[in-house]
Every structure is written in structure tokens, then in C-alpha cells.
C-alpha positions as CSV (number, residue, x, y, z in Angstrom):
1,X,-1.6,-8.5,46.5
2,X,0.9,-8.0,49.3
3,X,0.8,-8.0,53.1
4,X,-0.5,-5.1,55.1
5,X,2.3,-2.9,56.2
6,X,2.7,-2.2,59.9
7,X,2.1,1.5,60.7
8,X,4.8,3.0,62.9
9,X,5.5,6.4,64.4
10,X,9.1,7.2,64.8
11,X,10.0,9.9,67.2
12,X,12.3,12.7,65.8
13,X,15.5,11.4,67.5
14,X,14.9,7.8,66.2
15,X,14.2,9.0,62.7
16,X,17.3,11.3,62.7
17,X,19.5,8.5,64.0
18,X,18.1,6.0,61.5
19,X,18.8,8.4,58.6
20,X,22.1,10.0,59.6
21,X,24.0,7.3,61.5
22,X,25.1,3.7,60.8
23,X,24.3,0.9,63.2
24,X,21.4,-0.9,64.5
25,X,18.9,2.0,64.3
26,X,19.7,2.4,60.6
27,X,18.0,-1.0,59.9
28,X,14.7,0.9,60.3
29,X,15.4,2.7,57.0
30,X,15.7,-0.7,55.3
31,X,12.3,-1.7,56.8
32,X,10.5,1.2,55.2
33,X,12.3,0.9,51.9
34,X,11.5,-2.8,51.7
35,X,7.9,-2.0,52.4
36,X,7.7,-3.9,55.6
37,X,6.6,-0.9,57.7
38,X,4.7,2.3,56.9
39,X,6.1,5.2,58.9
40,X,3.6,7.9,59.7
41,X,3.9,11.7,60.2
42,X,1.4,14.4,61.1
43,X,2.2,17.9,59.9
44,X,3.4,18.7,63.4
45,X,5.8,15.7,63.8
46,X,7.1,16.3,60.2
47,X,7.8,20.0,60.9
48,X,9.8,19.0,64.1
49,X,11.8,16.5,62.1
50,X,12.5,19.0,59.3
51,X,13.7,21.7,61.7
52,X,15.9,19.1,63.5
53,X,17.6,18.2,60.2
54,X,18.8,21.8,60.0
55,X,20.5,21.8,63.4
56,X,24.1,22.9,63.1
57,X,25.4,19.8,64.9
58,X,24.4,17.7,61.8
59,X,26.3,20.0,59.4
60,X,23.9,19.2,56.6
61,X,23.7,21.6,53.6
62,X,20.3,22.7,52.3
63,X,20.8,20.4,49.3
64,X,21.5,17.4,51.5
65,X,18.4,18.1,53.6
66,X,16.3,18.4,50.5
67,X,17.7,15.1,49.2
68,X,16.9,13.3,52.5
69,X,13.4,14.6,52.5
70,X,12.6,14.0,48.8
71,X,14.4,10.6,48.3
72,X,14.6,9.0,51.7
73,X,11.5,10.2,53.6
74,X,8.5,11.5,51.7
75,X,8.2,8.7,49.2
76,X,7.8,6.2,52.0
77,X,5.9,8.0,54.8
78,X,2.2,8.5,55.1
79,X,1.0,11.9,56.4
80,X,-2.2,11.7,58.5
81,X,-4.4,14.4,60.0
82,X,-4.7,14.5,63.8
83,X,-8.2,13.1,64.5
84,X,-7.5,12.5,68.2
85,X,-5.9,15.2,70.4
86,X,-3.7,13.7,73.2
87,X,-2.8,15.9,76.2
88,X,-1.3,15.2,79.5
89,X,-0.2,11.6,78.9
90,X,3.5,12.2,78.7
91,X,5.6,13.9,81.3
92,X,6.9,16.2,78.5
93,X,3.8,17.7,76.8
94,X,5.8,18.0,73.6
95,X,5.8,14.2,73.4
96,X,2.0,14.0,73.3
97,X,2.0,14.9,69.6
98,X,3.7,11.5,68.8
99,X,0.9,9.7,70.6
100,X,-1.7,11.8,68.8
101,X,0.0,10.8,65.5
102,X,0.0,7.1,66.4
103,X,-3.7,7.1,67.5
104,X,-4.8,9.1,64.5
105,X,-3.0,6.7,62.1
106,X,-4.0,3.6,63.9
107,X,-0.3,2.8,64.3
108,X,0.8,-0.4,65.9
109,X,4.1,1.0,67.3
110,X,5.6,4.2,68.5
111,X,9.4,3.8,68.4
112,X,11.3,6.2,70.7
113,X,14.5,6.6,72.7
114,X,12.8,9.0,75.1
115,X,12.9,7.5,78.6
116,X,9.7,9.3,79.7
117,X,7.8,8.2,76.6
118,X,9.1,4.6,77.0
119,X,7.9,4.6,80.6
120,X,4.4,5.1,79.3
121,X,4.8,1.6,77.7
122,X,1.6,1.6,75.7
123,X,-1.3,4.0,75.0
124,X,-4.6,2.6,73.9
125,X,-3.6,-0.2,71.4
126,X,-0.2,1.4,70.6
127,X,3.0,-0.2,72.0
128,X,5.8,2.2,72.8
129,X,9.1,0.5,72.2
130,X,12.8,1.3,72.0
131,X,14.6,0.6,68.7
132,X,16.0,-2.8,69.8
133,X,12.7,-4.1,71.0
134,X,11.0,-2.8,67.9
135,X,13.5,-4.5,65.6
136,X,13.1,-7.8,67.5
137,X,9.3,-7.5,67.1
138,X,9.5,-7.1,63.3
139,X,12.5,-9.5,63.1
140,X,14.7,-7.1,61.1
């Protein structure tokens, strides 16, 4: 039954852009809804995303945030425990949590728009790609 879904970590900015804006990046939402990818969170990366949804610049009401979380995100995402702590890999220490999530989930890709994270290129077996490169890889 079925093919194995590709585990993917989406950094907060990519995830917000995919959900809130139209365009190329929004194709990522279709990929998880079609079951072609399995996006992954840790508690820490989920909390960052949840806080970011409430930023005033997005003008989302509490009800809209709840709908996004309950209908667009949580049914499709896997939450993993951090098994491997990652420190000092990224120039911005706050980005290490995305690598820790990817390693702990045995993810194939970490998709980011962060230039410093993209400079890392790969970490262990995880490929760090921008949205366009990721979409080409999965032929979306």
C-alpha cells in the first residue's frame, strides 16, 4: 500500500509563505495534502510557527489561526521528539533547531529561504534547499 512519503522540514518563513501567500511556494501545501511529502515539526519549531502566525503584519484573527492549525497543518504534519541536539552548525544559533528537527525525524530535506542556512547546503544526510530547488526535486 502506497509509497513512502518524503519527510521534510520547512522553516518557519517557508511554511508561513506556503500557507498565507499564493505563488510557487504555495505548491508545497498541495504536496502535503496529496500525501507526497510528510512535513515534520518538533515542539520547538511548531511553537515558533504558531507565534509567527500571530504577528500583526499577517492580520490574522484568532479564529483564522485556529483554522489554519487544525485544518491545514496538524492533520498533515508529524511531530517528532528531538533525539539529536544540534549546536553551532548555523551562523544563527536559532536555526540549529531546524537541523535538529530534520536529523531527529530522518528527514530528506530542509526547505528554507534563509541565506545562512542555505549556505550550509547539507548536514549529515539532509539536503538544505530553497523552495524552487525543492519543488524541482519532487517535480511539483
